[in-house]
C-alpha positions as CSV (number, residue, x, y, z in Angstrom):
1,X,-113.7,252.4,17.9
2,X,-112.1,255.5,19.8
3,X,-112.4,253.5,23.4
4,X,-110.6,250.7,21.8
5,X,-107.9,252.7,20.2
6,X,-107.1,254.6,23.9
7,X,-107.0,251.5,25.4
8,X,-104.3,250.1,23.0
9,X,-102.4,253.5,23.3
10,X,-102.8,252.9,27.1
11,X,-101.3,249.7,26.9
12,X,-98.6,250.8,24.8
13,X,-97.8,253.0,27.1
14,X,-97.9,251.4,30.3
15,X,-95.6,248.7,28.5
16,X,-93.2,251.4,27.7
17,X,-93.3,252.6,31.5
18,X,-92.5,248.8,32.5
19,X,-89.3,248.4,30.0
20,X,-88.1,251.5,32.5
21,X,-89.1,250.5,35.8
22,X,-89.3,246.4,35.1
23,X,-90.0,245.9,39.0
24,X,-92.3,248.7,39.7
25,X,-95.2,246.9,41.0
26,X,-98.0,249.5,40.3
27,X,-96.8,249.9,36.3
28,X,-96.8,245.9,36.2
29,X,-100.2,245.8,37.6
30,X,-101.8,248.3,35.6
31,X,-99.7,246.8,32.1
32,X,-101.3,243.6,33.2
33,X,-104.7,244.8,33.7
34,X,-104.4,247.3,30.3
35,X,-103.0,244.1,28.5
36,X,-106.0,241.6,29.5
37,X,-108.4,244.5,28.3
38,X,-107.1,244.6,25.1
39,X,-107.5,240.9,24.5
40,X,-103.7,240.1,25.2
41,X,-103.7,237.4,27.5
42,X,-100.8,235.9,26.9
43,X,-99.2,239.5,28.1
44,X,-101.5,239.8,30.9
45,X,-100.5,236.5,32.5
46,X,-96.7,237.3,31.8
47,X,-96.9,240.3,33.9
48,X,-99.2,238.9,36.5
49,X,-96.4,235.9,36.9
50,X,-93.7,238.9,37.2
51,X,-95.6,240.4,39.9
52,X,-95.8,237.0,41.5
53,X,-92.4,236.4,41.2
54,X,-91.6,240.0,42.8
55,X,-93.6,238.5,46.1
56,X,-96.8,239.8,45.4
57,X,-99.6,237.5,46.6
58,X,-102.9,239.4,46.6
59,X,-106.7,238.4,45.4
60,X,-106.4,240.6,42.5
61,X,-103.3,239.4,41.2
62,X,-104.7,235.5,41.5
63,X,-107.9,236.6,39.7
64,X,-106.0,238.5,37.1
65,X,-103.9,235.4,36.6
66,X,-107.2,233.4,36.4
67,X,-108.8,235.2,33.8
68,X,-105.4,235.2,31.5
69,X,-105.4,231.5,31.9
70,X,-108.8,231.2,31.3
71,X,-108.4,233.0,27.9
72,X,-105.5,231.0,26.7
73,X,-108.0,228.1,27.3
74,X,-105.6,226.5,30.6
75,X,-108.8,226.0,32.5
76,X,-107.4,223.6,35.2
77,X,-104.2,226.4,35.9
78,X,-107.6,229.0,35.7
79,X,-109.2,227.1,38.2
80,X,-106.3,226.8,40.4
81,X,-105.6,230.5,40.2
82,X,-109.3,231.2,41.2
83,X,-109.2,229.1,43.9
84,X,-106.3,230.9,45.2
85,X,-107.8,234.3,44.4
86,X,-110.7,233.3,46.9
87,X,-108.2,231.8,49.6
88,X,-105.9,235.5,49.7
89,X,-109.4,237.4,49.9
90,X,-110.5,235.4,53.2
91,X,-106.8,236.2,54.3
92,X,-107.5,239.8,54.1
């Protein structure tokens, strides 16, 4: 329970930091990961999509998007995101 509380606190702190610096990529990515780890798939997806809008295009971003989409039951979209993650990994 303590770990879950720590994750929830970290997720709230990351979102607060994101509000102050909405285009800061490291904050966005950290906030997205924490949202996903605390079970907030819609929040994670929103943050991953913001990163994508800012021009980030890497395997980790697409994998995170895929995981969020999968958690939301959007299987076709998730599959496409995972395919993009694999292709992005091949480019690096």
